[in-house]
All heavy atoms as an XYZ file, in Angstrom:
744
protein
N       6.999     -3.980    -11.034
C       5.703     -4.670    -11.204
C       4.549     -3.732    -11.424
O       4.535     -2.671    -10.745
C       5.363     -5.581    -10.128
C       4.045     -6.334    -10.227
S       3.784     -7.337     -8.844
C       3.114     -8.820     -9.715
N       3.670     -3.908    -12.337
C       2.501     -3.062    -12.635
C       1.225     -3.853    -12.322
O       1.148     -5.055    -12.498
C       2.525     -2.685    -14.119
C       3.604     -1.813    -14.430
C       3.540     -1.345    -15.853
N       4.639     -0.486    -16.104
C       4.703      0.247    -17.243
N       3.845      0.160    -18.104
N       5.762      1.045    -17.393
N       0.252     -3.156    -11.907
C      -1.074     -3.754    -11.743
C      -2.164     -2.701    -12.156
O      -2.019     -1.494    -11.955
C      -1.263     -4.087    -10.300
C      -2.533     -4.802    -10.025
C      -1.119     -2.873     -9.327
C      -2.769     -5.412     -8.695
N      -3.229     -3.214    -12.840
C      -4.235     -2.404    -13.203
C      -5.120     -2.296    -11.989
O      -5.715     -3.275    -11.470
C      -5.030     -2.980    -14.347
N      -5.377     -1.108    -11.517
C      -6.215     -1.003    -10.323
C      -7.593     -0.332    -10.560
O      -8.322     -0.218     -9.611
C      -5.364     -0.075     -9.243
C      -4.079     -0.746     -8.738
C      -3.526      0.115     -7.641
C      -4.510     -2.031     -7.975
N      -7.707      0.229    -11.776
C      -9.086      0.773    -12.088
C      -9.266      0.688    -13.590
O      -8.275      0.674    -14.384
C      -8.984      2.285    -11.603
C     -10.477      2.843    -11.493
O     -11.410      2.097    -11.685
O     -10.476      3.995    -11.156
N     -10.433      0.626    -13.942
C     -10.734      0.607    -15.404
C     -11.941      1.527    -15.743
O     -12.678      1.807    -14.942
C     -11.166     -0.865    -15.756
N     -11.901      1.899    -17.034
C     -13.107      2.876    -17.412
C     -14.267      1.953    -17.438
O     -14.267      0.688    -17.572
C     -12.770      3.407    -18.821
O     -12.591      2.393    -19.784
N     -15.371      2.537    -17.416
C     -16.650      1.730    -17.461
C     -16.913      0.951    -18.597
O     -17.498     -0.106    -18.677
C     -17.902      2.710    -17.157
C     -17.871      3.278    -15.811
C     -19.285      3.804    -15.324
O     -20.185      3.350    -15.958
O     -19.271      4.498    -14.349
N     -16.290      1.405    -19.774
C     -16.429      0.547    -21.060
C     -15.356     -0.528    -21.036
O     -15.460     -1.359    -21.999
C     -16.302      1.435    -22.247
C     -14.931      2.062    -22.418
O     -14.084      1.724    -21.681
O     -14.751      2.922    -23.328
N     -14.570     -0.690    -20.020
C     -13.615     -1.680    -19.897
C     -12.350     -1.546    -20.841
O     -11.590     -2.483    -20.950
N     -12.182     -0.323    -21.457
C     -11.135     -0.127    -22.294
C      -9.818      0.337    -21.838
O      -8.774     -0.223    -22.066
N      -9.895      1.332    -20.899
C      -8.683      2.013    -20.508
C      -8.371      1.693    -19.036
O      -9.205      1.889    -18.200
C      -8.687      3.586    -20.636
C      -7.385      4.177    -20.229
C      -8.901      3.786    -22.133
N      -7.135      1.176    -18.705
C      -6.750      0.996    -17.352
C      -5.935      2.145    -16.773
O      -5.031      2.578    -17.623
C      -5.948     -0.294    -17.200
C      -6.812     -1.558    -17.309
C      -6.987     -2.168    -18.456
C      -7.517     -2.004    -16.198
C      -7.811     -3.335    -18.654
C      -8.297     -3.217    -16.345
C      -8.449     -3.773    -17.573
O      -9.179     -4.931    -17.700
N      -5.935      2.404    -15.558
C      -5.013      3.322    -15.017
C      -4.056      2.301    -14.222
O      -4.325      1.473    -13.538
C      -5.733      4.165    -13.873
C      -6.684      5.119    -14.534
C      -4.614      5.001    -13.080
C      -7.629      5.859    -13.567
N      -2.685      2.547    -14.593
C      -1.762      1.609    -14.042
C      -0.849      2.387    -13.098
O      -0.417      3.588    -13.174
C      -0.772      1.183    -15.226
C      -1.545      0.624    -16.355
C       0.369      0.361    -14.760
C      -2.086     -0.645    -16.086
N      -0.793      1.657    -11.947
C       0.130      2.128    -10.826
C       1.285      1.076    -10.640
O       1.081     -0.088    -10.796
C      -0.590      2.203     -9.519
C      -1.732      3.214     -9.482
C      -3.060      2.682     -9.681
C      -1.588      4.543     -9.433
C      -4.084      3.594     -9.595
C      -2.611      5.457     -9.429
C      -3.908      4.934     -9.535
O      -4.976      5.799     -9.600
N       2.434      1.554    -10.449
C       3.581      0.650    -10.137
C       3.751      0.486     -8.681
O       3.358      1.377     -7.765
C       4.877      1.225    -10.731
O       5.241      2.375    -10.122
C       4.720      1.430    -12.305
N       4.418     -0.559     -8.223
C       4.799     -0.706     -6.849
C       5.536      0.560     -6.335
O       5.348      0.996     -5.113
C       5.602     -1.961     -6.650
O       4.785     -3.039     -6.946
N       6.458      1.077     -7.173
C       7.287      2.239     -6.868
C       6.388      3.376     -6.546
O       6.552      4.151     -5.585
C       8.232      2.523     -7.923
C       9.231      3.638     -7.656
C      10.107      3.861     -8.879
C      11.106      4.945     -8.654
N      12.007      5.205     -9.677
N       5.325      3.565     -7.373
C       4.398      4.734     -7.141
C       3.552      4.645     -5.821
O       3.476      5.547     -5.074
C       3.460      4.843     -8.378
C       2.360      5.921     -8.135
N       2.655      7.135     -8.496
C       1.191      5.820     -7.655
C       1.472      7.843     -8.187
N       0.588      6.980     -7.629
N       3.173      3.361     -5.533
C       2.416      3.160     -4.321
C       3.310      3.366     -3.072
O       2.918      4.000     -2.137
C       1.877      1.672     -4.375
C       0.782      1.589     -5.484
C       1.223      1.351     -3.044
C       0.412      0.139     -5.767
N       4.510      2.759     -3.118
C       5.538      3.048     -2.039
C       5.680      4.528     -1.841
O       5.697      5.074     -0.624
C       6.823      2.324     -2.404
C       7.869      2.564     -1.360
C       9.169      1.914     -1.815
N      10.182      2.082     -0.773
C      10.930      3.187     -0.635
N      10.775      4.239     -1.507
N      11.884      3.224      0.283
N       6.053      5.348     -2.919
C       6.355      6.790     -2.728
C       5.083      7.462     -2.117
O       5.235      8.270     -1.279
C       6.622      7.309     -4.130
C       6.943      8.774     -4.112
C       7.399      9.134     -5.553
C       7.880     10.564     -5.710
N       6.812     11.681     -5.433
N       3.922      7.116     -2.620
C       2.686      7.723     -2.176
C       2.404      7.535     -0.680
O       2.170      8.365      0.057
C       1.452      7.327     -2.967
C       0.186      7.877     -2.456
O      -0.131      8.982     -2.955
O      -0.474      7.310     -1.557
N       2.556      6.212     -0.302
C       2.354      5.954      1.135
C       3.361      6.617      2.065
O       2.960      7.150      3.020
C       2.451      4.458      1.438
C       1.349      3.620      0.739
C       1.553      2.095      0.885
C      -0.027      3.903      1.306
N       4.661      6.577      1.756
C       5.680      7.247      2.618
C       5.572      8.791      2.578
O       5.694      9.364      3.702
C       7.059      6.818      2.020
C       7.313      5.280      2.305
C       8.159      7.633      2.747
C       8.558      4.757      1.654
N       5.149      9.337      1.523
C       4.898     10.779      1.459
C       3.726     11.218      2.325
O       3.555     12.374      2.653
C       4.928     11.262      0.059
C       6.209     11.335     -0.600
C       6.226     11.778     -2.091
O       5.096     12.046     -2.579
O       7.314     11.855     -2.733
N       2.689     10.345      2.377
C       1.393     10.824      2.901
C       0.995     10.354      4.302
O      -0.032     10.633      4.791
C       0.270     10.451      1.895
C       0.420     11.348      0.669
O       0.094     12.554      0.755
N       0.877     10.863     -0.480
N       1.895      9.385      4.764
C       1.621      8.741      6.131
C       2.756      9.103      7.074
O       3.831      8.559      6.875
C       1.256      7.275      6.068
C      -0.047      7.014      5.054
C       1.067      6.739      7.349
C      -0.262      5.572      4.859
N       2.439      9.827      7.994
C       3.499     10.279      8.993
C       3.895      9.078      9.829
O       3.103      8.222     10.118
C       2.852     11.358      9.888
C       3.839     11.988     10.938
C       3.235     13.103     11.762
O       2.064     13.493     11.562
O       4.016     13.627     12.506
N       5.197      9.058     10.168
C       5.841      7.915     10.791
C       6.029      6.677     10.121
O       6.414      5.598     10.600
C       5.114      7.705     12.247
C       5.082      8.921     13.057
N       6.212      9.502     13.648
C       4.041      9.503     13.497
C       5.754     10.546     14.259
N       4.388     10.537     14.267
N       5.644      6.626      8.796
C       5.857      5.484      7.911
C       7.262      5.707      7.208
O       7.393      6.526      6.558
C       4.755      5.309      6.907
C       4.939      4.071      5.932
C       4.879      2.793      6.727
C       3.835      4.101      4.896
N       8.208      4.853      7.680
C       9.644      4.911      7.258
C       9.792      4.287      5.857
O      10.614      4.774      5.038
C      10.575      4.422      8.188
C      10.569      5.287      9.416
O      10.099      6.495      9.456
O      11.140      4.750     10.568
N       9.228      3.133      5.695
C       9.484      2.405      4.441
C       8.350      1.307      4.214
O       7.705      0.890      5.267
C      10.846      1.609      4.578
C      11.296      1.062      3.294
O      10.790      1.505      2.163
N      12.337      0.249      3.284
N       8.169      0.945      3.088
C       7.256     -0.310      2.713
C       8.064     -1.112      1.734
O       8.675     -0.632      0.816
C       5.848      0.120      2.160
C       5.084      0.725      3.192
C       6.071      1.085      0.945
N       8.022     -2.456      2.073
C       8.908     -3.348      1.293
C       8.395     -4.736      1.521
O       7.911     -4.990      2.595
C      10.287     -3.196      1.718
C      10.545     -3.509      3.145
N      10.752     -4.728      3.532
C      10.497     -2.625      4.169
C      10.978     -4.697      4.941
N      10.592     -3.403      5.289
N       8.582     -5.758      0.760
C       8.368     -5.540     -0.650
C       6.848     -5.431     -0.943
O       6.136     -5.917      0.002
C       8.871     -6.870     -1.260
C       8.703     -7.898     -0.078
C       8.883     -7.100      1.168
N       6.567     -4.790     -1.990
C       5.094     -4.623     -2.302
C       4.808     -5.692     -3.349
O       5.479     -5.606     -4.339
C       4.820     -3.168     -2.741
C       5.071     -2.078     -1.646
C       3.332     -3.123     -3.192
C       4.922     -0.803     -2.108
N       3.864     -6.481     -3.092
C       3.426     -7.452     -3.998
C       1.951     -7.093     -4.371
O       1.072     -6.925     -3.547
C       3.401     -8.887     -3.416
C       4.717     -9.341     -2.991
N       5.747     -9.704     -3.956
C       5.413     -9.400     -1.854
C       6.811    -10.078     -3.232
N       6.639     -9.936     -2.014
N       1.706     -6.936     -5.720
C       0.443     -6.526     -6.172
C       0.003     -7.497     -7.303
O       0.787     -8.033     -8.033
C       0.517     -5.099     -6.821
O       1.512     -5.134     -7.798
C       0.801     -4.083     -5.791
N      -1.324     -7.828     -7.250
C      -1.913     -8.613     -8.228
C      -3.417     -8.499     -8.239
O      -3.971     -7.877     -7.390
C      -1.458    -10.153     -8.184
C      -1.976    -10.869     -6.890
C      -3.093    -11.567     -6.958
C      -1.474    -10.827     -5.613
N      -3.206    -12.133     -5.574
C      -2.274    -11.584     -4.869
C      -0.404    -10.149     -4.952
C      -2.085    -11.825     -3.458
C      -0.208    -10.319     -3.660
C      -0.949    -11.196     -2.899
N      -4.065     -8.998     -9.291
C      -5.522     -9.005     -9.294
C      -6.032    -10.352     -9.474
O      -5.549    -11.128    -10.223
C      -6.002     -8.150    -10.576
S      -5.722     -6.462    -10.363
N      -7.067    -10.724     -8.695
C      -7.849    -11.964     -8.873
C      -8.780    -11.752    -10.042
O      -8.896    -12.700    -10.788
C      -8.566    -12.249     -7.591
C      -7.744    -12.710     -6.353
C      -8.775    -12.972     -5.194
C      -6.953    -13.900     -6.670
N      -9.352    -10.543    -10.145
C     -10.199    -10.172    -11.151
C     -10.031     -8.626    -11.341
O      -9.326     -8.030    -10.631
C     -11.725    -10.395    -10.832
O     -12.108     -9.469     -9.836
C     -11.992    -11.848    -10.477
N     -10.622     -8.017    -12.410
C     -10.610     -6.612    -12.674
C     -11.045     -5.887    -11.356
O     -10.586     -4.804    -11.088
C     -11.346     -6.201    -13.827
C     -10.833     -6.495    -15.131
C     -11.653     -5.937    -16.214
N     -11.118     -6.386    -17.454
C     -11.730     -6.047    -18.581
N     -12.727     -5.247    -18.592
N     -11.166     -6.361    -19.785
N     -12.062     -6.467    -10.738
C     -12.553     -5.747     -9.545
C     -11.969     -6.056     -8.284
O     -12.368     -5.473     -7.206
C     -14.184     -6.082     -9.529
C     -14.884     -5.686    -10.687
C     -14.845     -6.703    -11.837
O     -14.554     -7.899    -11.598
O     -15.071     -6.248    -12.979
N     -10.952     -6.959     -8.252
C     -10.437     -7.428     -6.998
C      -8.907     -7.259     -6.960
O      -8.238     -8.457     -6.934
C     -10.891     -8.801     -6.692
C     -10.418     -9.262     -5.255
C     -11.618     -9.757     -4.552
N     -11.251    -10.044     -3.263
C     -11.526    -11.071     -2.543
N     -12.193    -12.030     -3.122
N     -11.056    -11.165     -1.250
N      -8.264     -6.089     -6.894
C      -6.828     -5.989     -6.755
C      -6.446     -6.363     -5.383
O      -7.245     -6.102     -4.435
C      -6.578     -4.538     -7.039
C      -7.835     -3.851     -6.713
C      -8.880     -4.795     -6.932
N      -5.198     -6.847     -5.106
C      -4.734     -7.180     -3.877
C      -3.353     -6.703     -3.646
O      -2.529     -6.574     -4.712
C      -4.576     -8.755     -3.743
C      -5.923     -9.515     -3.921
C      -5.789    -10.495     -5.070
C      -6.425    -10.091     -2.719
N      -2.932     -6.312     -2.424
C      -1.635     -5.835     -2.129
C      -1.146     -6.436     -0.795
O      -1.901     -6.521      0.070
C      -1.554     -4.266     -2.063
C      -1.787     -3.632     -3.348
C      -0.210     -3.856     -1.393
C      -1.783     -2.142     -3.376
N       0.118     -6.853     -0.799
C       0.694     -7.271      0.417
C       2.142     -6.614      0.610
O       2.674     -6.077     -0.409
C       0.968     -8.848      0.567
O       2.012     -9.177     -0.459
C      -0.216     -9.603      0.339
N       2.440     -6.288      1.898
C       3.549     -5.503      2.132
C       4.055     -5.614      3.510
O       3.162     -5.861      4.454
C       3.399     -4.024      1.665
C       2.604     -3.224      2.618
S       2.205     -1.525      2.135
C       1.196     -1.705      0.761
N       5.328     -5.304      3.827
C       5.752     -4.934      5.145
C       5.841     -3.412      5.282
O       6.292     -2.787      4.270
C       7.213     -5.537      5.271
C       7.194     -6.985      5.352
N       8.373     -7.669      5.497
C       6.278     -7.965      5.369
C       8.158     -8.998      5.646
N       6.909     -9.142      5.494
N       5.513     -2.880      6.382
C       5.630     -1.443      6.643
C       6.463     -1.169      7.886
O       6.165     -1.671      8.857
C       4.142     -0.871      6.907
N       7.621     -0.544      7.653
C       8.544     -0.141      8.667
C       8.045      1.170      9.249
O       7.996      2.163      8.512
C       9.914     -0.086      8.163
O      10.250     -1.365      7.460
C      10.847      0.188      9.361
N       7.797      1.153     10.500
C       7.305      2.325     11.271
C       8.388      3.022     12.202
O       9.243      2.207     12.604
C       5.949      2.147     11.975
C       6.133      1.193     13.106
C       5.009      1.682     11.003
C       4.937      0.980     13.938
N       8.254      4.307     12.424
C       9.249      4.926     13.216
C       9.055      4.596     14.654
O       8.089      4.221     15.116
N      10.150      4.975     15.309
C      10.182      4.886     16.846
C       8.983      5.682     17.461
O       8.768      6.797     17.093
C      11.563      5.290     17.400
C      11.706      5.103     18.895
C      13.057      5.415     19.356
O      14.043      5.448     18.532
O      13.168      5.843     20.519
N       8.356      5.040     18.346
C       7.264      5.671     19.073
C       5.970      5.796     18.363
O       4.972      6.243     18.849
N       5.901      5.252     17.125
C       4.750      5.359     16.309
C       3.727      4.225     16.776
O       4.174      3.183     17.202
C       4.923      5.142     14.855
N       2.457      4.530     16.717
C       1.413      3.480     17.093
C       1.194      2.587     15.866
O       0.675      3.038     14.783
C       0.180      4.234     17.486
S      -1.153      3.167     17.973
N       1.389      1.298     16.037
C       1.251      0.373     15.054
C      -0.224      0.223     14.455
O      -0.490      0.223     13.318
C       1.796     -0.962     15.383
O       1.127     -1.523     16.523
N      -1.165      0.269     15.441
C      -2.554      0.295     15.112
C      -2.991      1.394     14.236
O      -3.704      1.317     13.277
C      -3.516      0.225     16.302
C      -3.340     -1.103     17.023
O      -2.943     -2.119     16.439
O      -3.710     -1.228     18.132
N      -2.465      2.627     14.621
C      -2.865      3.890     13.883
C      -2.196      3.847     12.456
O      -2.950      4.184     11.586
C      -2.325      5.073     14.676
O      -3.050      5.145     15.929
C      -2.521      6.388     13.857
N      -1.008      3.379     12.384
C      -0.405      3.328     11.087
C      -1.055      2.276     10.161
O      -1.352      2.377      8.950
C       1.160      3.221     11.219
C       1.756      4.636     11.156
C       2.341      4.874     12.467
C       2.728      4.630     10.086
N      -1.395      1.110     10.766
C      -2.046      0.098     10.077
C      -3.289      0.632      9.415
O      -3.614      0.345      8.191
C      -2.324     -1.142     11.016
C      -3.102     -2.361     10.342
C      -2.423     -3.201      9.517
C      -4.362     -2.319     10.568
C      -3.088     -4.296      8.946
C      -5.097     -3.448      9.933
C      -4.440     -4.439      9.101
N      -4.019      1.208     10.156
C      -5.336      1.910      9.717
C      -5.071      2.941      8.614
O      -5.805      2.943      7.651
C      -6.112      2.524     10.943
O      -6.426      1.412     11.871
C      -7.416      3.153     10.466
N      -4.118      3.823      8.863
C      -3.837      4.818      7.895
C      -3.359      4.291      6.478
O      -3.799      4.747      5.504
C      -2.795      5.736      8.403
N      -2.587      3.215      6.619
C      -2.147      2.586      5.334
C      -3.362      2.009      4.627
O      -3.445      2.190      3.449
C      -1.092      1.407      5.667
C       0.261      2.088      6.092
C      -0.805      0.608      4.373
C       1.145      1.151      6.792
N      -4.181      1.283      5.266
C      -5.401      0.576      4.560
C      -6.287      1.699      4.120
O      -6.828      1.490      2.906
C      -6.042     -0.380      5.596
C      -5.273     -1.711      5.599
O      -5.274     -2.379      4.669
N      -4.590     -1.958      6.805
N      -6.553      2.747      4.872
C      -7.389      3.856      4.332
C      -6.795      4.472      3.129
O      -7.537      4.867      2.127
C      -7.700      4.866      5.595
C      -8.567      4.443      6.574
C      -8.644      5.521      7.668
C      -9.971      4.158      6.078
N      -5.520      4.695      3.100
C      -4.913      5.347      1.897
C      -4.946      4.339      0.784
O      -5.268      4.886     -0.436
C      -3.437      5.634      2.240
C      -2.663      6.324      1.167
C      -3.076      7.837      1.058
N      -2.464      8.391     -0.031
C      -2.802      9.693     -0.409
N      -3.608     10.393      0.384
N      -2.111     10.260     -1.422
N      -4.806      3.136      0.906
C      -4.844      2.127     -0.277
C      -6.225      2.047     -0.881
O      -6.406      2.006     -2.075
C      -4.298      0.738      0.325
C      -2.888      0.691      0.532
C      -2.486     -0.673      1.175
C      -1.992      0.793     -0.700
N      -7.239      2.171      0.002
C      -8.697      2.125     -0.451
C      -8.969      3.447     -1.120
O      -9.435      3.487     -2.259
C      -9.668      1.925      0.754
C     -11.075      2.196      0.244
C      -9.560      0.565      1.162
N      -8.576      4.581     -0.543
C      -9.031      5.908     -0.913
C      -8.238      6.299     -2.152
O      -8.800      6.918     -3.024
N      -6.987      6.094     -2.249
C      -6.126      6.574     -3.352
C      -6.108      5.508     -4.494
O      -6.045      5.896     -5.707
C      -4.782      6.827     -2.862
C      -3.876      7.527     -3.913
C      -4.302      8.901     -4.357
O      -4.998      9.551     -3.503
O      -3.916      9.381     -5.442
N      -6.106      4.225     -4.233
C      -5.799      3.259     -5.165
C      -6.955      2.246     -5.395
O      -6.900      1.455     -6.305
C      -4.586      2.448     -4.849
C      -3.385      3.362     -4.701
C      -2.815      3.649     -3.527
C      -2.772      3.792     -5.890
C      -1.728      4.516     -3.436
C      -1.624      4.674     -5.857
C      -1.121      4.988     -4.563
N      -8.036      2.341     -4.603
C      -9.145      1.448     -4.672
C      -8.950      0.052     -4.320
O      -9.643     -0.842     -4.787
N      -7.889     -0.136     -3.486
C      -7.566     -1.609     -2.938
C      -8.174     -1.770     -1.645
O      -7.664     -1.100     -0.726
C      -6.063     -1.759     -3.106
C      -5.735     -3.146     -2.639
C      -5.533     -1.563     -4.456
N      -8.937     -2.670     -1.460
C      -9.611     -2.926     -0.191
C      -9.223     -4.279      0.365
O      -9.661     -4.778      1.471
C     -11.048     -2.712     -0.100
C     -11.900     -3.545     -1.007
O     -11.284     -4.549     -1.545
N     -13.092     -3.242     -1.233
N      -8.380     -5.056     -0.324
C      -7.992     -6.308      0.149
C      -6.436     -6.263      0.287
O      -5.713     -6.222     -0.727
C      -8.348     -7.488     -0.860
C      -8.035     -8.790     -0.284
N      -9.015     -9.566      0.537
C      -6.888     -9.562     -0.400
C      -8.318    -10.645      0.793
N      -7.152    -10.742      0.365
N      -5.995     -6.128      1.527
C      -4.552     -5.980      1.787
C      -4.073     -6.864      2.910
O      -4.848     -7.346      3.793
C      -4.277     -4.492      2.190
O      -4.902     -4.304      3.487
C      -4.672     -3.538      1.176
N      -2.852     -7.128      2.904
C      -2.078     -7.771      3.948
C      -0.944     -6.988      4.324
O      -0.023     -6.771      3.448
C      -1.636     -9.188      3.709
O      -2.768     -9.933      3.310
C      -0.991     -9.827      4.827
N      -0.954     -6.254      5.434
C       0.110     -5.354      5.861
C       0.779     -5.889      7.159
O       0.132     -6.006      8.151
C      -0.436     -3.828      6.076
C       0.747     -2.972      6.564
C      -1.096     -3.455      4.834
N       2.102     -6.125      7.061
C       2.749     -6.682      8.217
C       3.521     -5.422      8.856
O       4.421     -4.902      8.029
C       3.673     -7.682      7.969
C       4.420     -8.202      9.179
C       5.255     -9.477      8.882
O       5.077    -10.076      7.856
N       6.263     -9.687      9.737
N       3.345     -5.026     10.038
C       4.041     -3.807     10.588
C       5.330     -4.302     11.210
O       5.356     -5.273     11.941
C       3.130     -3.085     11.769
C       1.758     -2.714     11.211
C       3.937     -2.103     12.505
C       1.887     -1.624     10.186
N       6.307     -3.515     10.823
C       7.798     -3.915     11.357
C       8.374     -2.645     11.973
O       8.269     -1.549     11.526
C       8.618     -4.318     10.108
C      10.033     -4.652     10.475
C       8.097     -5.414      9.302
N       8.991     -2.959     13.106
C       9.732     -1.834     13.889
C      11.158     -2.163     13.578
O      11.619     -3.247     13.826
C       9.383     -1.740     15.264
C       7.970     -1.419     15.579
C       7.764     -1.228     17.114
N       6.404     -0.862     17.319
C       5.829      0.364     17.337
N       6.697      1.365     17.059
N       4.662      0.563     17.642
N      11.948     -1.155     13.305
C      13.470     -1.317     13.231
C      13.989     -1.603     14.469
O      13.540     -1.108     15.576
C      13.995     -0.093     12.579
C      13.721      0.165     11.168
C      14.397      1.370     10.567
O      14.885      2.261     11.349
O      14.657      1.317      9.391
N      14.945     -2.583     14.490
C      15.561     -2.926     15.885
C      16.609     -1.906     16.207
O      17.450     -1.539     15.447
C      16.268     -4.324     15.629
C      17.026     -4.734     16.862
C      15.264     -5.380     15.210
N      16.487     -1.446     17.472
C      17.519     -0.471     18.023
C      18.766     -1.098     18.311
O      18.722     -2.213     18.930
C      16.914      0.042     19.271
S      17.956      1.471     19.991
N      19.873     -0.679     17.760
C      21.148     -1.343     17.951
C      22.028     -0.758     19.087
O      23.110     -1.268     19.412
C      21.991     -1.175     16.657
O      22.249      0.182     16.398
C      21.318     -1.864     15.477
N      21.428      0.256     19.855
C      22.231      0.636     21.043
C      21.470      0.627     22.262
O      20.557     -0.056     22.572
C      22.635      2.201     20.918
C      21.633      3.025     20.213
N      21.647      3.351     18.855
C      20.660      3.757     20.629
C      20.785      4.149     18.486
N      20.074      4.510     19.631
């Protein structure tokens, strides 16, 4: 899925990010973030992109810290300030 997250001031050229790109960026740049899935992206308007996702965090990671880190990264790197992030911990099987 693709979403236009930024546009030139003249309204002509969009910078396009894919869900795959967003996932890769978050996992590479946020410590203790193991996975994000599924990422749903859409725009209400050009100025209002939205993202929802589940974020799987590692054992011993602080969910509040990761929640904040994910949201700060989405705002800073992608300009998305309207998110729904559900934190998920993998179930230990032993």
